[in-house]
C-alpha positions as CSV (number, residue, x, y, z in Angstrom):
1,X,15.3,-14.5,-38.1
2,X,18.5,-13.6,-40.1
3,X,18.1,-13.6,-43.8
4,X,20.7,-13.6,-46.6
5,X,21.2,-10.4,-48.4
6,X,23.4,-10.3,-51.5
7,X,22.5,-6.7,-52.4
8,X,20.7,-8.0,-55.5
9,X,17.7,-5.8,-54.5
10,X,19.6,-2.6,-55.2
11,X,18.5,-2.3,-58.8
12,X,14.9,-3.2,-58.2
13,X,12.0,-0.8,-58.1
14,X,10.3,-0.3,-54.7
15,X,7.3,-2.3,-56.0
16,X,9.6,-5.2,-56.9
17,X,11.3,-5.0,-53.5
18,X,7.9,-5.1,-51.8
19,X,6.8,-8.2,-53.8
20,X,10.1,-9.9,-52.9
21,X,9.5,-9.0,-49.2
22,X,6.0,-10.4,-49.3
23,X,7.2,-13.6,-50.9
24,X,9.9,-13.9,-48.2
25,X,7.3,-13.4,-45.5
26,X,4.9,-15.9,-47.0
27,X,7.7,-18.6,-47.2
28,X,8.7,-17.8,-43.6
29,X,5.1,-18.2,-42.4
30,X,4.6,-21.4,-44.4
31,X,7.8,-22.7,-42.8
32,X,6.3,-22.0,-39.4
33,X,3.3,-24.1,-40.3
34,X,0.8,-21.4,-41.5
35,X,-1.4,-22.3,-44.5
36,X,-1.4,-19.7,-47.2
37,X,-4.9,-18.4,-48.2
38,X,-4.4,-15.4,-50.4
39,X,-2.1,-12.4,-51.1
40,X,-2.7,-8.9,-52.2
41,X,-6.4,-8.7,-51.3
42,X,-7.7,-5.4,-52.5
43,X,-10.9,-3.6,-51.5
44,X,-12.1,0.0,-51.4
45,X,-10.3,0.5,-48.1
46,X,-6.9,-0.7,-49.0
47,X,-4.8,-3.9,-49.4
48,X,-4.0,-6.8,-47.2
49,X,-0.5,-8.2,-48.1
50,X,-0.9,-11.8,-47.0
51,X,-3.8,-13.8,-45.6
52,X,-3.1,-17.2,-44.0
53,X,-4.3,-19.6,-41.4
54,X,-2.7,-20.6,-38.1
55,X,-4.6,-23.6,-37.0
56,X,-8.2,-22.2,-36.6
57,X,-7.2,-18.6,-36.8
58,X,-7.3,-16.5,-40.0
59,X,-4.2,-14.3,-39.9
60,X,-4.0,-11.0,-41.8
61,X,-0.4,-10.0,-42.3
62,X,1.1,-6.6,-43.1
63,X,4.6,-6.9,-44.6
64,X,6.8,-3.9,-44.1
65,X,10.1,-3.4,-45.8
66,X,12.6,-0.5,-45.2
67,X,16.2,-0.1,-45.9
68,X,16.7,3.5,-44.8
69,X,18.1,4.8,-41.5
70,X,15.2,7.0,-40.5
71,X,12.8,4.4,-39.1
72,X,12.3,0.7,-38.8
73,X,9.7,-1.1,-40.9
74,X,7.6,-1.5,-37.8
75,X,7.7,2.2,-37.1
76,X,6.5,3.0,-40.6
77,X,2.9,1.8,-39.8
78,X,1.0,5.0,-39.3
79,X,-2.4,5.4,-37.6
80,X,-4.0,6.0,-41.0
81,X,-2.5,2.7,-42.3
82,X,-3.8,0.9,-39.3
83,X,-7.3,2.4,-39.9
84,X,-7.2,1.2,-43.5
85,X,-6.0,-2.3,-42.5
86,X,-8.8,-2.6,-39.9
87,X,-11.4,-1.6,-42.5
88,X,-9.9,-3.9,-45.1
89,X,-9.9,-6.8,-42.6
90,X,-13.5,-6.1,-41.6
91,X,-14.5,-6.0,-45.3
92,X,-12.7,-9.3,-45.9
93,X,-14.4,-11.0,-42.9
94,X,-17.9,-9.9,-44.1
95,X,-17.2,-10.7,-47.7
96,X,-16.0,-14.3,-46.8
97,X,-18.6,-14.8,-44.0
98,X,-16.0,-15.1,-41.3
99,X,-17.8,-13.2,-38.6
100,X,-17.6,-16.1,-36.1
101,X,-14.0,-17.0,-36.9
102,X,-10.9,-16.2,-34.8
103,X,-8.9,-13.5,-36.6
104,X,-5.5,-12.0,-35.8
105,X,-3.3,-9.2,-37.3
106,X,0.4,-9.8,-37.6
107,X,3.3,-7.7,-38.9
108,X,6.3,-9.1,-40.7
109,X,9.1,-6.6,-40.8
110,X,11.9,-7.0,-43.3
111,X,15.1,-4.9,-43.4
112,X,18.5,-5.3,-44.9
113,X,19.6,-8.0,-42.6
114,X,16.7,-9.7,-40.9
115,X,13.0,-10.6,-40.7
116,X,10.9,-10.0,-37.6
117,X,7.5,-11.5,-37.0
118,X,5.1,-9.8,-34.6
119,X,1.9,-11.7,-33.6
120,X,-1.4,-10.2,-32.5
121,X,-0.5,-6.6,-33.2
122,X,-3.1,-4.0,-32.1
123,X,-4.8,-1.9,-34.7
124,X,-5.7,0.8,-32.2
C-alpha cells in the first residue's frame, strides 16, 4: 500500500517516528477489518507493538520502520528479536488465558514510500 510522505517526519526523534508508524499500521489494520485490542504490551521478555483480532484469531503485530538504504524494515528483524517476540507472545497468551485461541504473528513494514503487511510470519 502506498502512503503519503510529506517529509514531516524528518525532525522527529526515532521514538516519535516509531509511534507514528505504529499508529499508521493500526489504522491500516482497522481499515482491513481487524479489531484493535492493545498496543505496546510490555513484559519481561520485550514488547509487542500491536495486538488485534482478525475474526477469531488474535494477531500479534511487529511494526518495523526504516528509512535508510542498508536494509529493509523486514530485514531488520533479527533472530534475537524473533526470540523475544515469541516469548512475549507466549507470556501474553498465558496471562490472558488464550491457550486454546488461534494466534498469528504478522509484520507491518513501513518505509519512506509504502506500507507492507506480511501475514503469518514464522518466528523460527
